C-alpha positions as a Python dict, from the first residue, in 0.01 Angstrom:
ca = {
    (1, 'X'): (0, 0, 0),
    (2, 'X'): (-1, -27, -377),
    (3, 'X'): (-235, -283, -513),
    (4, 'X'): (-127, -601, -685),
    (5, 'X'): (-104, -584, -1062),
    (6, 'X'): (-423, -725, -1222),
    (7, 'X'): (-583, -787, -884),
    (8, 'X'): (-824, -495, -881),
    (9, 'X'): (-831, -494, -501),
    (10, 'X'): (-789, -127, -423),
    (11, 'X'): (-573, 168, -500),
    (12, 'X'): (-328, 379, -312),
    (13, 'X'): (28, 505, -284),
    (14, 'X'): (257, 486, 14),
    (15, 'X'): (169, 830, 145),
    (16, 'X'): (-195, 761, 216),
    (17, 'X'): (-468, 509, 274),
    (18, 'X'): (-737, 512, 10),
    (19, 'X'): (-999, 287, -135),
    (20, 'X'): (-1052, 201, -500),
    (21, 'X'): (-1295, 471, -612),
    (22, 'X'): (-1247, 571, -975),
    (23, 'X'): (-955, 337, -1054),
    (24, 'X'): (-968, 91, -1344),
    (25, 'X'): (-1012, -279, -1266),
    (26, 'X'): (-716, -516, -1278),
    (27, 'X'): (-756, -644, -1635),
    (28, 'X'): (-817, -288, -1752),
    (29, 'X'): (-490, -180, -1589),
    (30, 'X'): (-297, -443, -1785),
    (31, 'X'): (-461, -325, -2108),
    (32, 'X'): (-386, 40, -2033),
    (33, 'X'): (-19, -35, -1963),
    (34, 'X'): (7, -236, -2287),
    (35, 'X'): (-147, 59, -2473),
    (36, 'X'): (96, 301, -2303),
    (37, 'X'): (405, 93, -2380),
    (38, 'X'): (298, -46, -2718),
    (39, 'X'): (372, -397, -2587),
    (40, 'X'): (278, -623, -2295),
    (41, 'X'): (453, -527, -1973),
    (42, 'X'): (703, -766, -1814),
    (43, 'X'): (788, -822, -1452),
    (44, 'X'): (528, -585, -1310),
    (45, 'X'): (468, -629, -937),
    (46, 'X'): (220, -343, -885),
    (47, 'X'): (147, 20, -961),
    (48, 'X'): (378, 254, -771),
    (49, 'X'): (223, 581, -892),
    (50, 'X'): (-108, 666, -1056),
    (51, 'X'): (-143, 972, -1275),
    (52, 'X'): (-377, 1260, -1185),
    (53, 'X'): (-649, 1108, -1407),
    (54, 'X'): (-637, 760, -1254),
    (55, 'X'): (-416, 576, -1508),
    (56, 'X'): (-94, 390, -1422),
    (57, 'X'): (207, 622, -1444),
    (58, 'X'): (494, 431, -1281),
    (59, 'X'): (504, 54, -1234),
    (60, 'X'): (712, -128, -976),
    (61, 'X'): (901, -406, -1158),
    (62, 'X'): (1067, -717, -1022),
    (63, 'X'): (1448, -740, -1040),
    (64, 'X'): (1420, -1071, -1229),
    (65, 'X'): (1174, -1112, -1516),
    (66, 'X'): (962, -1417, -1582),
    (67, 'X'): (1247, -1594, -1763),
    (68, 'X'): (1499, -1509, -1488),
    (69, 'X'): (1662, -1222, -1680),
    (70, 'X'): (1796, -946, -1448),
    (71, 'X'): (1609, -617, -1481),
    (72, 'X'): (1763, -316, -1299),
    (73, 'X'): (1484, -60, -1353),
    (74, 'X'): (1272, -110, -1042),
    (75, 'X'): (1046, 187, -1115),
    (76, 'X'): (949, 210, -1481),
    (77, 'X'): (766, 497, -1653),
    (78, 'X'): (452, 397, -1840),
    (79, 'X'): (291, 743, -1872),
    (80, 'X'): (351, 858, -2235),
    (81, 'X'): (346, 1225, -2136),
    (82, 'X'): (610, 1173, -1866),
    (83, 'X'): (822, 966, -2105),
    (84, 'X'): (810, 1246, -2363),
    (85, 'X'): (918, 1500, -2101),
    (86, 'X'): (1214, 1278, -2005),
    (87, 'X'): (1315, 1236, -2371),
    (88, 'X'): (1309, 1613, -2426),
    (89, 'X'): (1525, 1670, -2118),
    (90, 'X'): (1773, 1407, -2233),
    (91, 'X'): (1791, 1567, -2578),
    (92, 'X'): (1873, 1900, -2412),
    (93, 'X'): (2176, 1754, -2235),
    (94, 'X'): (2004, 1661, -1912),
    (95, 'X'): (2208, 1346, -1852),
    (96, 'X'): (2539, 1532, -1863),
    (97, 'X'): (2406, 1804, -1635),
    (98, 'X'): (2286, 1547, -1381),
    (99, 'X'): (2622, 1368, -1381),
    (100, 'X'): (2816, 1689, -1330),
    (101, 'X'): (2595, 1826, -1054),
    (102, 'X'): (2578, 1491, -874),
    (103, 'X'): (2959, 1497, -855),
    (104, 'X'): (2983, 1861, -741),
    (105, 'X'): (2670, 1948, -540),
    (106, 'X'): (2688, 1797, -190),
    (107, 'X'): (2318, 1844, -108),
    (108, 'X'): (2204, 1699, -440),
    (109, 'X'): (2445, 1409, -403),
    (110, 'X'): (2306, 1331, -57),
    (111, 'X'): (1947, 1339, -179),
    (112, 'X'): (2032, 1109, -468),
    (113, 'X'): (2218, 872, -237),
    (114, 'X'): (1906, 851, -16),
    (115, 'X'): (1699, 782, -328),
    (116, 'X'): (1939, 515, -449),
    (117, 'X'): (1940, 328, -116),
    (118, 'X'): (1560, 336, -99),
    (119, 'X'): (1549, 215, -460),
    (120, 'X'): (1781, -75, -376),
    (121, 'X'): (1575, -166, -70),
    (122, 'X'): (1261, -180, -285),
    (123, 'X'): (1443, -401, -538),
    (124, 'X'): (1564, -641, -269),
    (125, 'X'): (1214, -662, -123),
    (126, 'X'): (1082, -778, -461),
    (127, 'X'): (1359, -1028, -529),
    (128, 'X'): (1279, -1400, -522),
    (129, 'X'): (1499, -1632, -321),
    (130, 'X'): (1823, -1721, -502),
    (131, 'X'): (2022, -1854, -669),
    (132, 'X'): (2016, -1602, -954),
    (133, 'X'): (2180, -1615, -1294),
    (134, 'X'): (2388, -1307, -1211),
    (135, 'X'): (2462, -1412, -851),
    (136, 'X'): (2246, -1122, -731),
    (137, 'X'): (2447, -848, -901),
    (138, 'X'): (2135, -661, -1017),
    (139, 'X'): (2029, -617, -655),
    (140, 'X'): (2327, -389, -595),
    (141, 'X'): (2283, -182, -912),
    (142, 'X'): (2194, 185, -895),
    (143, 'X'): (1887, 360, -1040),
    (144, 'X'): (1820, 202, -1379),
    (145, 'X'): (2151, 15, -1362),
    (146, 'X'): (2451, 255, -1335),
    (147, 'X'): (2605, 255, -991),
    (148, 'X'): (2516, 618, -909),
    (149, 'X'): (2408, 948, -1063),
    (150, 'X'): (2761, 1043, -1169),
    (151, 'X'): (2734, 766, -1429),
    (152, 'X'): (2362, 803, -1508),
    (153, 'X'): (2253, 711, -1861),
    (154, 'X'): (1871, 743, -1855),
    (155, 'X'): (1655, 1027, -1724),
    (156, 'X'): (1344, 814, -1767),
    (157, 'X'): (1461, 593, -1479),
    (158, 'X'): (1527, 897, -1260),
    (159, 'X'): (1187, 1052, -1336),
    (160, 'X'): (1015, 726, -1237),
    (161, 'X'): (1224, 695, -920),
    (162, 'X'): (1164, 1056, -814),
    (163, 'X'): (787, 1045, -860),
    (164, 'X'): (768, 706, -689),
    (165, 'X'): (974, 829, -395),
    (166, 'X'): (760, 1140, -346),
    (167, 'X'): (445, 929, -341),
    (168, 'X'): (574, 629, -145),
    (169, 'X'): (826, 740, 119),
    (170, 'X'): (733, 865, 464),
    (171, 'X'): (1071, 917, 630),
    (172, 'X'): (1275, 1122, 382),
    (173, 'X'): (1375, 1457, 531),
    (174, 'X'): (1238, 1789, 406),
    (175, 'X'): (1573, 1892, 246),
    (176, 'X'): (1594, 1560, 62),
    (177, 'X'): (1238, 1589, -70),
    (178, 'X'): (1307, 1949, -174),
    (179, 'X'): (1600, 1828, -386),
    (180, 'X'): (1380, 1564, -549),
    (181, 'X'): (1118, 1824, -637),
    (182, 'X'): (1384, 2054, -786),
    (183, 'X'): (1504, 1770, -1008),
    (184, 'X'): (1149, 1695, -1120),
    (185, 'X'): (1093, 2061, -1205),
    (186, 'X'): (1355, 2021, -1482),
    (187, 'X'): (1117, 1788, -1664),
    (188, 'X'): (845, 2054, -1677),
    (189, 'X'): (480, 1948, -1651),
    (190, 'X'): (508, 1572, -1697),
    (191, 'X'): (134, 1504, -1686),
    (192, 'X'): (-105, 1521, -1982),
    (193, 'X'): (-427, 1722, -1958),
    (194, 'X'): (-668, 1498, -2150),
    (195, 'X'): (-645, 1154, -1981),
    (196, 'X'): (-556, 1006, -2318),
    (197, 'X'): (-456, 665, -2178),
    (198, 'X'): (-804, 605, -2039),
    (199, 'X'): (-982, 663, -2373),
    (200, 'X'): (-1309, 771, -2216),
    (201, 'X'): (-1282, 543, -1911),
    (202, 'X'): (-1318, 646, -1545),
    (203, 'X'): (-1127, 959, -1454),
    (204, 'X'): (-1009, 1116, -1135),
    (205, 'X'): (-908, 1470, -1056),
    (206, 'X'): (-602, 1535, -842),
    (207, 'X'): (-625, 1818, -592),
    (208, 'X'): (-417, 1937, -301),
    (209, 'X'): (-500, 2117, 23),
    (210, 'X'): (-254, 2279, 262),
    (211, 'X'): (-362, 2355, 617),
    (212, 'X'): (-169, 2645, 769),
    (213, 'X'): (-232, 2577, 1135),
    (214, 'X'): (-110, 2712, 1465),
    (215, 'X'): (133, 2427, 1525),
    (216, 'X'): (193, 2270, 1184),
    (217, 'X'): (158, 2297, 810),
    (218, 'X'): (-8, 1990, 662),
    (219, 'X'): (-40, 1869, 303),
    (220, 'X'): (-287, 1633, 139),
    (221, 'X'): (-264, 1546, -230),
    (222, 'X'): (-559, 1327, -323),
    (223, 'X'): (-767, 1207, -614),
    (224, 'X'): (-1140, 1271, -632),
    (225, 'X'): (-1411, 1146, -865),
    (226, 'X'): (-1524, 1388, -1135),
    (227, 'X'): (-1880, 1387, -1001),
    (228, 'X'): (-1920, 1442, -629),
    (229, 'X'): (-2208, 1538, -403),
    (230, 'X'): (-2048, 1786, -168),
    (231, 'X'): (-2124, 1892, 185),
    (232, 'X'): (-2432, 1678, 238),
    (233, 'X'): (-2505, 1385, 471),
    (234, 'X'): (-2532, 1159, 165),
    (235, 'X'): (-2172, 1238, 64),
    (236, 'X'): (-1989, 905, 33),
    (237, 'X'): (-1704, 934, -221),
    (238, 'X'): (-1383, 970, -21),
    (239, 'X'): (-1073, 1135, -164),
    (240, 'X'): (-804, 878, -246),
    (241, 'X'): (-482, 993, -74),
    (242, 'X'): (-166, 1018, -280),
    (243, 'X'): (48, 1198, -21),
    (244, 'X'): (-32, 1310, 332),
    (245, 'X'): (242, 1496, 521),
    (246, 'X'): (294, 1739, 805),
    (247, 'X'): (569, 1972, 922),
    (248, 'X'): (572, 2157, 1253),
    (249, 'X'): (643, 2527, 1198),
    (250, 'X'): (477, 2673, 1511),
    (251, 'X'): (314, 2971, 1336),
    (252, 'X'): (125, 3059, 1653),
    (253, 'X'): (439, 3083, 1865),
    (254, 'X'): (408, 3384, 2097),
    (255, 'X'): (69, 3479, 1955),
    (256, 'X'): (-96, 3490, 2297),
    (257, 'X'): (135, 3777, 2395),
    (258, 'X'): (71, 4046, 2134),
    (259, 'X'): (-168, 3904, 1871),
    (260, 'X'): (88, 3934, 1591),
    (261, 'X'): (271, 3663, 1396),
    (262, 'X'): (646, 3671, 1448),
    (263, 'X'): (881, 3713, 1154),
    (264, 'X'): (1058, 3386, 1236),
    (265, 'X'): (733, 3190, 1255),
    (266, 'X'): (611, 3336, 924),
    (267, 'X'): (943, 3253, 756),
    (268, 'X'): (930, 2890, 876),
    (269, 'X'): (571, 2854, 765),
    (270, 'X'): (621, 3019, 428),
    (271, 'X'): (912, 2786, 349),
    (272, 'X'): (701, 2481, 434),
    (273, 'X'): (403, 2600, 231),
    (274, 'X'): (620, 2678, -71),
    (275, 'X'): (776, 2333, -58),
    (276, 'X'): (434, 2166, -32),
    (277, 'X'): (295, 2365, -326),
    (278, 'X'): (590, 2255, -542),
    (279, 'X'): (546, 1895, -432),
    (280, 'X'): (173, 1900, -507),
    (281, 'X'): (235, 2040, -853),
    (282, 'X'): (508, 1783, -923),
    (283, 'X'): (255, 1512, -840),
    (284, 'X'): (5, 1664, -1082),
    (285, 'X'): (-242, 1847, -860),
    (286, 'X'): (-456, 2071, -1083),
    (287, 'X'): (-590, 2269, -787),
    (288, 'X'): (-396, 2370, -475),
    (289, 'X'): (-582, 2535, -189),
    (290, 'X'): (-418, 2698, 114),
    (291, 'X'): (-644, 2714, 420),
    (292, 'X'): (-551, 2935, 714),
    (293, 'X'): (-704, 2832, 1046),
    (294, 'X'): (-684, 2937, 1411),
    (295, 'X'): (-354, 3131, 1425),
    (296, 'X'): (-427, 3328, 1109),
    (297, 'X'): (-781, 3399, 1230),
    (298, 'X'): (-653, 3528, 1562),
    (299, 'X'): (-351, 3730, 1448),
    (300, 'X'): (-420, 4082, 1326),
    (301, 'X'): (-181, 4020, 1037),
    (302, 'X'): (-288, 3658, 974),
    (303, 'X'): (-525, 3716, 685),
    (304, 'X'): (-274, 3932, 502),
    (305, 'X'): (-5, 3667, 552),
    (306, 'X'): (-218, 3394, 392),
    (307, 'X'): (-327, 3624, 110),
    (308, 'X'): (35, 3711, 36),
    (309, 'X'): (128, 3342, 30),
    (310, 'X'): (-142, 3266, -224),
    (311, 'X'): (-48, 3555, -449),
    (312, 'X'): (323, 3472, -446),
    (313, 'X'): (271, 3101, -511),
    (314, 'X'): (-18, 3143, -756),
    (315, 'X'): (-271, 2931, -568),
    (316, 'X'): (-609, 2975, -400),
    (317, 'X'): (-557, 3088, -41),
    (318, 'X'): (-771, 3223, 241),
    (319, 'X'): (-850, 3214, 611),
    (320, 'X'): (-1162, 3016, 700),
    (321, 'X'): (-1400, 3100, 980),
    (322, 'X'): (-1414, 2871, 1282),
    (323, 'X'): (-1752, 2739, 1169),
    (324, 'X'): (-1626, 2661, 817),
    (325, 'X'): (-1317, 2491, 956),
    (326, 'X'): (-1533, 2279, 1183),
    (327, 'X'): (-1768, 2177, 902),
    (328, 'X'): (-1488, 2088, 659),
    (329, 'X'): (-1306, 1889, 928),
    (330, 'X'): (-1627, 1707, 1020),
    (331, 'X'): (-1707, 1606, 663),
    (332, 'X'): (-1349, 1497, 605),
    (333, 'X'): (-1320, 1287, 920),
    (334, 'X'): (-1662, 1124, 917),
    (335, 'X'): (-1713, 1040, 549),
    (336, 'X'): (-1646, 675, 633),
    (337, 'X'): (-1828, 667, 971),
    (338, 'X'): (-2208, 616, 986),
    (339, 'X'): (-2464, 732, 1240),
    (340, 'X'): (-2498, 1017, 1487),
    (341, 'X'): (-2147, 1157, 1532),
    (342, 'X'): (-1976, 1409, 1754),
    (343, 'X'): (-1643, 1515, 1606),
    (344, 'X'): (-1352, 1678, 1788),
    (345, 'X'): (-1026, 1816, 1650),
    (346, 'X'): (-775, 1952, 1901),
    (347, 'X'): (-557, 2191, 1704),
    (348, 'X'): (-273, 2419, 1798),
    (349, 'X'): (-484, 2726, 1866),
    (350, 'X'): (-843, 2606, 1863),
    (351, 'X'): (-1055, 2297, 1913),
    (352, 'X'): (-1344, 2220, 1683),
    (353, 'X'): (-1655, 2042, 1810),
    (354, 'X'): (-1917, 1939, 1554),
    (355, 'X'): (-2227, 1720, 1567),
    (356, 'X'): (-2454, 1602, 1292),
    (357, 'X'): (-2740, 1421, 1452),
    (358, 'X'): (-3020, 1210, 1313),
    (359, 'X'): (-3227, 1522, 1243),
    (360, 'X'): (-2966, 1638, 985),
    (361, 'X'): (-2894, 1947, 1189),
    (362, 'X'): (-2523, 2026, 1199),
    (363, 'X'): (-2404, 2221, 1503),
    (364, 'X'): (-2044, 2342, 1529),
    (365, 'X'): (-1838, 2531, 1782),
    (366, 'X'): (-1479, 2652, 1748),
    (367, 'X'): (-1331, 2680, 2098),
    (368, 'X'): (-1023, 2874, 2205),
    (369, 'X'): (-859, 2558, 2333),
    (370, 'X'): (-539, 2443, 2166),
    (371, 'X'): (-223, 2244, 2238),
    (372, 'X'): (9, 2536, 2156),
    (373, 'X'): (-212, 2807, 2306),
    (374, 'X'): (-258, 2620, 2634),
    (375, 'X'): (99, 2498, 2663),
    (376, 'X'): (209, 2862, 2650),
    (377, 'X'): (-67, 2970, 2887),
    (378, 'X'): (-51, 2698, 3154),
    (379, 'X'): (246, 2458, 3120),
    (380, 'X'): (556, 2661, 3202),
    (381, 'X'): (796, 2391, 3327),
    (382, 'X'): (939, 2080, 3165),
    (383, 'X'): (788, 1847, 3259),
    (384, 'X'): (475, 2034, 3376),
    (385, 'X'): (388, 2044, 3745),
    (386, 'X'): (72, 1891, 3892),
    (387, 'X'): (-56, 2239, 3977),
    (388, 'X'): (-12, 2359, 3617),
    (389, 'X'): (-199, 2054, 3488),
    (390, 'X'): (-479, 2107, 3741),
    (391, 'X'): (-532, 2468, 3628),
    (392, 'X'): (-532, 2357, 3263),
    (393, 'X'): (-799, 2094, 3332),
    (394, 'X'): (-1014, 2337, 3529),
    (395, 'X'): (-999, 2588, 3247),
    (396, 'X'): (-1098, 2330, 2983),
    (397, 'X'): (-1386, 2213, 3204),
    (398, 'X'): (-1515, 2569, 3237),
    (399, 'X'): (-1512, 2620, 2859),
    (400, 'X'): (-1698, 2293, 2798),
    (401, 'X'): (-1966, 2340, 3065),
    (402, 'X'): (-2217, 2509, 2835),
    (403, 'X'): (-2170, 2254, 2554),
    (404, 'X'): (-2232, 1925, 2734),
    (405, 'X'): (-2599, 1896, 2639),
    (406, 'X'): (-2533, 1969, 2270),
    (407, 'X'): (-2248, 1725, 2212),
    (408, 'X'): (-2322, 1438, 2453),
    (409, 'X'): (-2497, 1114, 2364),
    (410, 'X'): (-2391, 1060, 2002),
    (411, 'X'): (-2338, 710, 1867),
    (412, 'X'): (-1967, 776, 1811),
    (413, 'X'): (-1709, 1030, 1919),
    (414, 'X'): (-1458, 1077, 1635),
    (415, 'X'): (-1128, 1263, 1680),
    (416, 'X'): (-908, 1400, 1404),
    (417, 'X'): (-587, 1602, 1407),
    (418, 'X'): (-231, 1550, 1525),
    (419, 'X'): (-306, 1517, 1896),
    (420, 'X'): (-541, 1221, 1846),
    (421, 'X'): (-333, 1048, 1579),
    (422, 'X'): (-14, 1084, 1782),
    (423, 'X'): (-183, 935, 2090),
    (424, 'X'): (-307, 645, 1877),
    (425, 'X'): (40, 580, 1737),
    (426, 'X'): (194, 591, 2086),
    (427, 'X'): (-71, 358, 2226),
    (428, 'X'): (-17, 112, 1942),
    (429, 'X'): (357, 114, 2010),
    (430, 'X'): (442, 192, 1649),
    (431, 'X'): (814, 210, 1579),
    (432, 'X'): (735, 427, 1277),
    (433, 'X'): (424, 632, 1211),
    (434, 'X'): (180, 437, 994),
    (435, 'X'): (-141, 618, 887),
    (436, 'X'): (-312, 292, 787),
    (437, 'X'): (-258, 148, 1136),
    (438, 'X'): (-371, 470, 1307),
    (439, 'X'): (-688, 527, 1103),
    (440, 'X'): (-995, 407, 1297),
    (441, 'X'): (-799, 308, 1605),
    (442, 'X'): (-1028, 312, 1909),
    (443, 'X'): (-890, 470, 2228),
    (444, 'X'): (-1042, 453, 2574),
    (445, 'X'): (-1013, 717, 2845),
    (446, 'X'): (-794, 479, 3042),
    (447, 'X'): (-554, 437, 2750),
    (448, 'X'): (-526, 813, 2700),
    (449, 'X'): (-473, 868, 3073),
    (450, 'X'): (-193, 609, 3073),
    (451, 'X'): (-26, 786, 2780),
    (452, 'X'): (-57, 1123, 2958),
    (453, 'X'): (95, 977, 3276),
    (454, 'X'): (383, 839, 3072),
    (455, 'X'): (435, 1169, 2886),
    (456, 'X'): (431, 1397, 3192),
    (457, 'X'): (700, 1181, 3353),
    (458, 'X'): (934, 1266, 3064),
    (459, 'X'): (1107, 1582, 2953),
    (460, 'X'): (1024, 1727, 2613),
    (461, 'X'): (1353, 1589, 2481),
    (462, 'X'): (1266, 1238, 2601),
    (463, 'X'): (915, 1266, 2457),
    (464, 'X'): (1064, 1371, 2125),
    (465, 'X'): (1270, 1050, 2122),
    (466, 'X'): (961, 828, 2143),
    (467, 'X'): (896, 629, 1826),
    (468, 'X'): (631, 784, 1598),
    (469, 'X'): (637, 1120, 1783),
    (470, 'X'): (607, 1385, 1511),
    (471, 'X'): (902, 1627, 1516),
    (472, 'X'): (799, 1948, 1693),
    (473, 'X'): (501, 1798, 1878),
    (474, 'X'): (674, 1669, 2190),
    (475, 'X'): (643, 1993, 2389),
    (476, 'X'): (270, 2041, 2318),
    (477, 'X'): (134, 1685, 2317),
    (478, 'X'): (58, 1688, 2691),
    (479, 'X'): (-174, 1989, 2666),
    (480, 'X'): (-342, 1844, 2358),
    (481, 'X'): (-395, 1507, 2524),
    (482, 'X'): (-538, 1670, 2837),
    (483, 'X'): (-783, 1873, 2629),
    (484, 'X'): (-900, 1560, 2443),
    (485, 'X'): (-938, 1362, 2765),
    (486, 'X'): (-1132, 1643, 2937),
    (487, 'X'): (-1368, 1656, 2638),
    (488, 'X'): (-1432, 1282, 2666),
    (489, 'X'): (-1493, 1302, 3038),
    (490, 'X'): (-1713, 1611, 3027),
    (491, 'X'): (-1923, 1483, 2737),
    (492, 'X'): (-1950, 1131, 2874),
    (493, 'X'): (-1766, 930, 2608),
    (494, 'X'): (-1565, 630, 2718),
    (495, 'X'): (-1419, 568, 2373),
    (496, 'X'): (-1300, 779, 2082),
    (497, 'X'): (-1250, 667, 1721),
    (498, 'X'): (-933, 822, 1573),
    (499, 'X'): (-948, 935, 1209),
    (500, 'X'): (-662, 1016, 975),
    (501, 'X'): (-913, 1212, 767),
    (502, 'X'): (-986, 1570, 865),
    (503, 'X'): (-1004, 1929, 739),
    (504, 'X'): (-773, 1849, 447),
    (505, 'X'): (-999, 1572, 316),
    (506, 'X'): (-1304, 1795, 345),
    (507, 'X'): (-1123, 2077, 165),
    (508, 'X'): (-1006, 1852, -119),
    (509, 'X'): (-1354, 1709, -164),
    (510, 'X'): (-1516, 2051, -172),
    (511, 'X'): (-1245, 2255, -345),
    (512, 'X'): (-1180, 2361, -701),
}
């Protein structure tokens, strides 16, 4: 996912799938790193983390240098600003504090153990075939060399490892990532504000968007070019993902009953949003935008909830209208798809349908169809009965009847959102969710019907055990899949192109 050092063949970190817009070319990268370090770099395999301006920040180094010398620091800080922050923390006694807390704090110790094992796995992956001068001893070393954090000697190595892990791991748990962010907060703001390493070269701007949806809270941290034509059909510069994550919090749980958000749902959602804001800031996002969608539009206390979140966390926050949500999702999902497009996003509480035809006329509809909303309304047993599924399909058909003429006949049907991406991952048989594999997967009606038939034969617990099923989605995926399939059948599309890009990408491109 990270490009080869000096190759100039693209740019991206493990959390996303981006192109090369705004990044320096390969030879320029080598020169920048030499300028940062004051010497030529040794043993560099690739760039693990890019700074918010588009310069190398952390390099991934091989465990054996060119002359065969063992080198235990797999992730190495090159960013001068980050190195200064680490030096200041060390001077303030940070190494001793880390050692003591790693020995006494069980949660911190567990998070650091996870980090160390991932670090070792990365080192082994980069190792050439033996024999080695040290008989492979460096491959078993801890972060920067010492066996574990209780014997740590260098906070520079830990800063590099923490930032690299945040940007490159997909399967660390929320509590583990929260511990990493808390450790990074000790370093203060590690990023400079003047892009000094680039010396007038190409610059990026790092932004973050957080979608507070009915079923999940989603985060995108991405880099954008400094000059961008926004919200027009000529828009072509795609945000370069740094991290893309999601966490099911079920904010809309019970909303169909009394139109109010429950205290438990708000607490779950607030905790997720707070964690994502901290993570975005640790990765250098200069702008963080919280976008409330269907559940917060519907609930009488939804707008106040989002406003309160923004004020407490010190970020831009608001509830968007259905039309704005649809437009932002459309521009995010279709920025790399040409032609006449109909876009669909089946969310937890609403479904967005948007079309931008050849006459440059954008038409959008936000429908009260959603995987959470319609699971609660129609699917009352586990697994659902054939009669429940029939009534769900009939209801979706009745909602779509008036929209067939508007949204039929486009060159391409594009689907974004968790329902579509989960179906793509299941159809591909992924053992672990991979956004690069999912992006621009084409699904037929027959493939989606086969997945639905498989899912309705399972209980929610068995669906949750399927590889690549997002935690918290197993009990609502059937309703979401049925809604997507009914849209394809009613509008006459045999195929749908699945996009990892969506509302978040549109928000990042247009925000701040």
